[in-house]
N, C-alpha and C positions, 0 to 999 in steps of 0.2 A: 683807679682808686680815688674816691672823692676826698676833699679836704677834711670834712668832718661828717661822721656818721654816728648817730645815736640810735641803737636798736631798742625797740620797746616790745611789749608783750602783745601777742594777737596778730590778726591778719585783716586785710580788706579783701572781700570777695568781689571779683569783677566778672560779670557775665555779659552776653550780648545786649542785655537790657540796660546796662549801666551807661548813662549819658556822659559824654565828654563835653564839658561846657567851656566856652571861650568868652572872655570878657568883651573883646572888640575884634575888629578885623586883623589887627596886628597879632593878637593872641591866637587867632584862628590858624595862622600859619603854623605855629607849633602844635596845636591840637590836631590839625589835619596830618601833619607829618607823623605824629605818634600813632594815630590810627592806621595810617598807610603802612608803617613799618610793622605794626602788630599783625595786620592782615597778611603781609608778605611772609612773615616768619612763622606764624602760627595758624593762619587761615581763619582767625577769629575777627569778626567785624564789629566794631563799635561805631556809633553814630555821633557826630559832633553837632552841637546846637548852641545858639546864643541865649536860649531860654534858661533862666535859673531853675533849680530843682531842689526841693527839700529832701528828696530821696537820696540814698547813697549815690555819689557821683564823683567823677574826676573833673577837676576844675583848673584851668590855666588862667593865671592872673598877671597882668602887666601893671606893676606898681608905679608910683610916681617917680619922676626922674631923680628926686633927692634921696632915694633909697641908699642904704649903706652898701648895697651889692654893686660890684663892678660890672662893666658892660657885658662880660661873658659869664657872670656869676648867676646862680639860681638857688632857690630853696625848694625842697620837697618835704611835705608833711603828710604822712599816711596814718590815719586813725581808723577806727573800726567802721566809720560811716562816710569817710570823705578822703579823697586824695587831692591835695593842693600843690600845684607847681607854680612858683612865683619868681619873678625877676623884674629888674628895673629897666631892662632893654630887651628887644626882641631876640638878640643873639643869645642872651642868657636863657630866655624862655625856650629857645630851640634846643639848647644843650640839656635843659631840664627834661624836655620831651625825650631826648635820646636816653638819658639815665632812667627815666621811668619805663621806657621800653625794655631796657636791659633788665630791670627788676622783674617786669612782667614775664619776659622770655625765660628767665631763670627760675621763676617760682613754681611751686607745685600746681598741677592742673588736674581737674576732674572734669573730663569732657570739655565743654566750652567755658567752664568756670576756672578762673585763675585766682590764686591767692597771693596777694602782695603783703610783705611783712610790714607791720606797723613800725615806723621809724621817722627820724628827722635827718635830713641832709642839708648842709650848707656848703656850697661848693663854688670854686672859681679856679681858673687855670693859673699855673705858676708863670707861664711865659705867654707873651703876646703873639709870637711867631711859632707856629707848630706846623712845619711845612713838609711837603712831599713833592719832589721834582720828577717829572717824566720826560725822558728823551724821546721825542717823536721825530727827530731829524735822522738818526741812524736807521731806525726801523719804525715804520708808520703804524699808527693805531687808528681804528675807525672812530667815528663820532660816538657810536653806541658803546664802544669799549671805554672811551674817555668818561662817558657818563657813569658807567659801572664803577670806575675808579673813584669818581666824585661821590657816588653813593657810599662806597666803602670808607672813604675819608670821613664822611659825615658821621658815621656811627663810631668812629674813633676820635671824634671831636678835633680833627685836624682842620686848620683854617686857611692854609695857603697852598695853592696849587701852582708850583713853579713849572712853567711849560717851556722846555728847551726846543725851539722851533727852527733853528738854523744851524748848520754845521757843514763840514767838508762833504758829507754824504747826502745832504738834502736841504732844500729851502722849502719849508712847509706852510708858510703863511702867505696868503694872497696879498699882493701889493698892486693895486689897480694901475698905478702909473708905470709899473715895470713888470709887464706880464711874463717876460722871459724868466724871471726869478723862479716861478713855479713851473712854467712850461718846460724850461730847460733844467734849471737848478733843482726843481722838485721832482723831475722825471714823471711829471703828471700826477704825482701823489701829494696832495696838499689839502689844507683846510681853507675853504672859501670864507670870505668875510662874513657871509650870512651864517655859516656853520660856527665860526668863532663867536659871533654874538650869541648864538644859541647856547653854546657851551658856557660862556661867561654868565649868562642869565641863569642857566641850570645850576651853576656853582653858587651863585649868589643866593639862590633859594635854599641852599644848604650851608649858609654862612661861610663860604669859601671864597677867598680873594684869588683871582687868577693873575699871576705875574708872568709876563712873557719874557723870554730871553732871545735877543738878537746878538749872536756871538761876534765880537769885534776885538781887535783888528785881525786876529788869527781865526782859525776854523772857517776860512772864507772861500774854500774851493768851489762850493756850489754857486755862490754869488758870482765869482769870477768866471766860472764856466758859462753863466748866463750873459754876463757883460764883461768881456775880457779887458776893457779899458780901465776897470777898477783895480786890476792887479799891477804888480811891479813890472812884469815882463811884457804886458800888453798883448799876449798871445792867447789863442784859443786853447783851453784845457778841458778835459772831461770832468763831470761830477765824479768824485772819488768812489771807488768800490772797495777801498782799502781801509784797514783799521790803523790806529796809531796817530802820531803827531805829524801833521803836514807842514810844509814850509810856506805855503801860499798865504800872503798877507795883503790887505788893502794898501793901496798907495796913499799918499797924503796930498793929492791935488785938490784944488778948490772944487773941481767938478765932482770928485768923489765925495767930499763933504756935502755938496749940494744933493747928491744922490742919497746919502745917509739921512740928511734932514728930511727929504721927502718920505723915505721909508719910516722914520721914527714918527713923522706926523700922522701917517696912516695907522701905525701901531698904537699910538697914543689915543687915537679916536676909537679904536676897537676895544681897548682894555681900560676900564675906568679906575683900576687900582692906582694908588699914588706912586707905585714903583715900576720901573722898567729895568730889567737886568741886561747888561751889555757884555757879559762874558769877561773878556780881558785875560783869559787863561791860555797857557801853552802857546803863546805867540813866539814861534821860533824866529829870531831876527836875521837869519841868514840872508834873505833877499834884500832886506833893508841895508844890511852891511855891504852887500855886493853891488848895489845900485849907485852909480855915479850921481844920478839925478837926486836920489834921496839924500845922499851925503852932502850934496851941494845945498839942498833945501835946509838940512840940519844946520849947516854953517851960517846960512842967512838968518835962520831963526835963533841962533846962539845956543843951540842944543848940543850938549857935549857927547851924549852917547844914546844908544838905541832904547835903553830903559827910560831915559828922560823923554825920548820921542814918543814912546807909548803913553807916558803920563800926559804929555801935551795932547795926544790924540784923544785920550779918555776925557780930559778936561773940556775939549771942544764938544764932545758928546754930552757932557753934563750941561753945558750952556744950551744946547738944543733942547734937552729934556726940560730944563727949567722954563723954557718958553711955553711948554705945554702943562706946566704945573706938576711935573713928574720928578721923582728922585731917582738917582742912579744907584744901582747895585752892581757890584762886580766880584768875581772870584778874587782870592787874596793876592794874586799877582799884581793887582792894581796898586798895591802898596809900593811896588818898585818904581822908583823915579818920582814919587810924591803923589799923595792922594788928592783927588778933587775935594773941594771944600765941604760938600754935603753928602759925600758918597757913603754908602753902607757896604761893609765888607762881608762876603760870605767865605768863611775860612774852611778850606777843604784839605790843604796840605798839612794836616795837624791842627792844633788850636793856637799855636804861637802867633800866627798871622792875625787871628782875632784879638789876642791880647794886645798886640802892637797897635792895631787900629783903635782899640778902646783907650789905650794910653794917649793916642793922638786926638781923642775926643770924638771918635766916630762910632756909630752903631754897628753891631755885629750880629751875624747869624752863624752859629756853630754847625759845621757840617763835615767833620773830619772823615777821611777814608777809613780810619781804624774802627769806626763804630756806625757810620751813617751811610756807607756805600752799599747799596743793595744788589749791585752786580757782582760783588764779592760773594762767593758761595757761603752758605750758612752751616754746612756740615761737611765731613769727609766722606759722606756716603757716595758710592758709585752711581747712585740714582739721581744725583744733582744734575741739572741741565748745564748748558754752556754758560761760561762766565769766567770769573777770575778765582783760581783755587785758593788764594789767600783768604782765610776764613774770617767772616764776621758773624759769629754765632749769636743766637738769641740772647745769651747771657751777657755778651759784650755790648750789645745794643742797650740792654736794660741798665748796665752798670755805668753807661756814659753820663758824665756830669758836665753840663754846659758852663757852669760857673764854679770852677774849682777854688779851693781855699787859697791857693797861691795868688789869685787875682785880688788886687787891692779893693777894699769895700767901696771906695769912692767911685770905682770904675764899673761896678757890677751892673748898674742901671743901663749901661750901653749894650748888654747882651740881650737882644730882643728875643732870642729863643734858639731853636734848633731845626734842622731839616735833614730828611733822608733823601738820597738821590738814587733814582732808578735809571742808570745809563743802559742803553740798548744796543751797544756795538756788538754784543754777543747774543742778543735775545731777539730772535726773529718774530716770535709769536706772542700773542696776548696771554696765552696760558703760561708762558715763561715769565712774563711781567708779574702775573698774579703769584706764581710760585715764589719768586724772589721777594715779593713785597709782603706777603702774609705768611706767618703771623708776626714777622719782625716789626711791621708798622704798629702792632699793638704795643710793643715795648717802646717804640718811639713816642707813641701817644701818651703813655704813662709817664715817661721822662718829661715830656713837655707840659703835662697837665698837673700831675700830683706833686704836692710838696715833698722836698727831698726827705724829710723826716718820716713820711708815710710810705716811702718806697721799701719793698721787701720782695726779693726775687722768689723766695719760697712761696709767699702768698700769691704772687703773680702766677706761678706755675699751678697753684691750686685753683685759681679762677680761670685759667686758660682753657681747660676742656669745655667749659660752658660757652666760651667765645667760639671755639671750634664748631660747636653745635649750631650756633647762630650763623657762622660762615656757611655751613652746609645748607641751612634753611634758606639763606639768601643767595645761594649759588656762587659764593666767592671761592675761587680755586686756590686754596692755601696749600703750602708745601707740606708733604707728609714726611719728608726726610728728617726733620727735627725729632720725630717720634719713632723713628726706626731704631733697630738694634745694630750697632756696628760690631763687626766680628774680626778677630785676629786669630790665626792658627799657627801653631808651632809643632812640627813633626818631632815625635819622640821615638825611641827604640821600640821594638817588638810591636809594630803596627798600632802605635798609640799616638794620640794627638792632644795637645793642650789647647783648649778653646777659651779665649778671653772675650767677654761681652761688655758692652757699655752703651748707654744712651747719651748722645752729646748734649741733650738739653737738661738732663738731670732727673728724669723719671725712672722709677724702679723697673728693672728688667726681669722678665720671667721666661722660663724655657720648659719644654716637655719633649719626651721621646715618644712619638706616636700620639694621635689625637685622642685616644681613649684614656690617656694618663692625665693626672691632675697637673696644673701649672705649679712650678717650683720657683721660688724667688732666687735669683742669681746672687751669690755672695762672693765667690772667688773663682778663679779659672778652673775649668772642667777638664779632668784627665779621662779621655774616652778611648775606647777601642774602635778602630774604623775597619770596614765601612759602617757608617751610621748616618742618621738624619735627625735634626733637631727642628722643632718649631719654636720661634722666638717672638716675643711681643713686649711692649711697654704698657704699663697699666697706670690708671689714675682712678681713684675711688672705686676700685674693683672692676673697672671696665677697660678693655684694650683700647689704646689710642689709635691703632691702625690694624689692618688685617694682619694675621700672623705671617711671619717670614719663614721660609724653609731653608735650612742650611744643610746642604749635602756634603758629607765628608767621605770622599773616596780617594784612592791613590791619585787618580788623574786630577781631581779638583785641588788636592793639596800640593801638587807639583805644577800648578798653573797660576799665573797672576795676570789679571787684566791691567790695562793702562792705568785705571783709577786706583789700583792697589799698589802701584809703584811710586817711588819718589822721583822728582827731577834731580839730576846731578848738580845743577847750579841754579839756585833760585834767584840769583841776581838778575835784575831787569824783569820785564813782563813775563808772567807765566799765565797761560790761558787754558781754559777748558773749551776746546774748539769743536764745532760740528764739522762733519765732512761736507763736501760740496755735492750732496745728493739732490734728489728732486725737491721742489718747493713744499710739497705736502708729504706728511708721514714722518716717521721716526728717522733719525740720522745717527750714525756712529759718533762717539765723542772721544776726544783725545786730550789729555793734559800735555801741554807742550811749553817748554822754556824757549821763548822766541829767539833770544840771543844765541843759544846753543842747544838745539834739540838733543836730549840725552836723558836716559832713564836709569834708575838704580833700583835693583832688587836687593834689599838689605837682608843679610843672613839667609841666603838661598840654601836649601838643603841639597848639597851636591854629592853626598856619598852615594856611590853606585850609579851615578848618572853618566851616560855615554854620549848623548847628543842633545841638542837644543833646537826647538822649533819656534820660529817667530812669525806671527801674522802682522803685516804692516799695511797701512793705507798711504795713498799719495794725495797730498793737499797742495793747492796753489799757495805760494807765499805772498800774502796780501797784507803787508805791513809797511807803514811809514814810521821810521824810527827817529826822525828829526835829528837833533844834535847827538843822539846816541848810536847813530849808524855805525860808527867805528867799533862798537862793542859786539857786533855780530861776528861770530866765528863758526867755523865748521871744520871737520876732519877731512883733509885732502884725500881724494880718491886715488887708488892705485890701479884700478882697472877702468874700462870704458864707462861703466854706469855706476861705479861705486860698490861698496861692500857692506854687508852686515858685520859689525865689529863688536865682539863681546869680550870684556876683559875681567880679570880676576882681581878682587880686592878694591881696585880703584880704576879710574879712567886712564891712569898712567901705568897700570899694572900689566902683567903678561897677558897676551892674547889667549883666551880660552877657547873661542870658536869664531870662525869667520867663513863667509860664503859670498860669492859675487851676486850682485843685484841685477835684475832684468832692466831693459830699456824703459819699460812702462808697466803699469799695473794691469791686472786682468780686467775683464769686462765689468766686474762688480766694484772696481776701484781698489782691490786688495791684492796682495801676494802672500804666499806662504813659503818661507825659506827654512830649510833644515841644514844644520851644520854639526859634524862630529866634534867632540871635545879634543883639543890638542894635548891634553893631559888628564889624569884622573885625580881630581881633588879628593882628599881624605876627610874633609871636614866642611862644616857650614861656612860660607864666605859670601861677601858682597859681590854683585855682578853689575858692571857698567855696560849698558847697551846703547850703541850708536849706529848711525848709517853714515858712511863717508860720502863726500861729494858736496858741491855747493847747494845750499838750501833754496836758491833762486834758479829758475822761476817756480819750482815746485820742490817739496820736501817729503821725505818718507817719515811717517810717524808710527810709533809702535802701538799696535792694537792689543796683542796679548803675547805672552811667552810661556812655553811649556818645557819642562825638563823631562827627559825620557831615560829611564833606567835600562840597563842591559836586560834583555828578555831571553832567558835560556830556551833552547830548542825544545819543542814538545817531545815527550818520550815516545819511542817507537812502540807499536802494538806488539 
């Protein structure tokens, strides 16, 4: 939503004959971008020209530098015979081109003639830093995929691409002086320096600054795998194939800092941005504490503890970067032990780290997990991909306020802006990256651009369907789950069921029984006789937002719950929605798993008349590094050779309701099905706790689905 919009009466008609005039070569950049976007989204071609025209035209004007417009600000004036896009800087003119395309794409069309509303817009962003981070270290994306993301960022007026290029699972940036970093540490999947320059140039054409991240002193496994002398233990280790927080840190030898100076020199040459991100997060100090040499070096340096040692380490990096005219950015852990003088803090563990950095006089980018982490799932739909089931829904993203009232007004200028982070530890595919990013990036964009007084979630939802149409036209693979209908069923007596419907984003829900019937607006839970089938959909402006869903209501479906329909027993610690270890291509099964203690809860299970329970389970390798939290991993001890299915009534410490021994291994498809009779006959609805006993390492059983089976009376004799 722009800062100021004044609608007028009438329209401007644009046809293929309408010239798009640019004042000079700087303005041509914006004019060409506008026409290219219009061609991609609508198929309508307009021609750009430097020749003035008295006929109706679209004109891009670059004003004198003393204009009142800020660098990224612009004006649009649409009258009956002219469209003028004006700015004092090329960045603003570019964003004016984006807004004009949005108006053209949303306006009424008659064949190749588009009608733009007569209006005046004066606009500029609220924040200087409107960022999106992509993790290419855990899972790698192609150059063409990166460009697709940069294209999508541009239409959202996002201006910083933070590129996470190194981690325990991969080193992705070519460093010519140290080829093993990519040959060994990158497993052969990396971006050459030529490709990086290509991407940086492509981003600059879209007013996007690329900020690289070289993660230090932790998240160092891939680098140490390539050059073991960089580590504390000096031994060869593999690049990690595991998730979580690793213990491997860089040592503090002069030779290691010489290596880092060489690396940062090449990185500084590749990325013209004034910033380089050095990570600084999740550096488990175990190896530093256990190393006699490190401890001796700390005593020589007069350093009291490992937090101060990390601060000393980061300050040495700051000095290196200053030699290349670069400023250091780090995650909020760099506050611990003292900040380098000119450091900028990216606050991810909430916002308090950002407030503290601002109080110390440092610039801040707000990026808290609660609103800005895109690997957290966006809905409770069973159709969400792998990720972290802690929800960051669209509404939470939109509601985020980077500068809360509690922050002293004198410090608010230190808040540069906000950033959304797309970590890929659980996201193998580019389709998954797009699903997690869109449409939540639209909410990030509006928080970063629009004045707080102009924000309105209901208005955002009204405009969102038009943006979804643009996504479809441009081939952006946005998530459909925010527009699905979530269902909850409760069994009632006399073969009836209570059906509750909701849309997690806030759109109205409609249902119908049979396609020939009219859609009915959902108002309250439905009391239905089963078996039955419903079609469900959300609507906006009289149009379904997704294809209709079919809800089958049968005795079997009502007595079955999939993994995604269950709760985890203990949500303390990491809870992941994990893929199975199937083939690289194609769909994989998904499981919600509490890593510290795999256990599932069926709340209010309908147990009357049930005589047995059937569980389908998969077998997954336990690929997690828990760092300092390793002691929190617990499991139910096994009583037999390979463990047991353990189902308890009311709670995980309640009486055993059903149990059965587990096999030594899964079947050929990676799954097993275990049936167990009930040890008692419950007379009412109760909670069920479902676990598998035995150590979770090196592999663990995970629940796929559970079915309740009632007593089936024998068929009558003829």
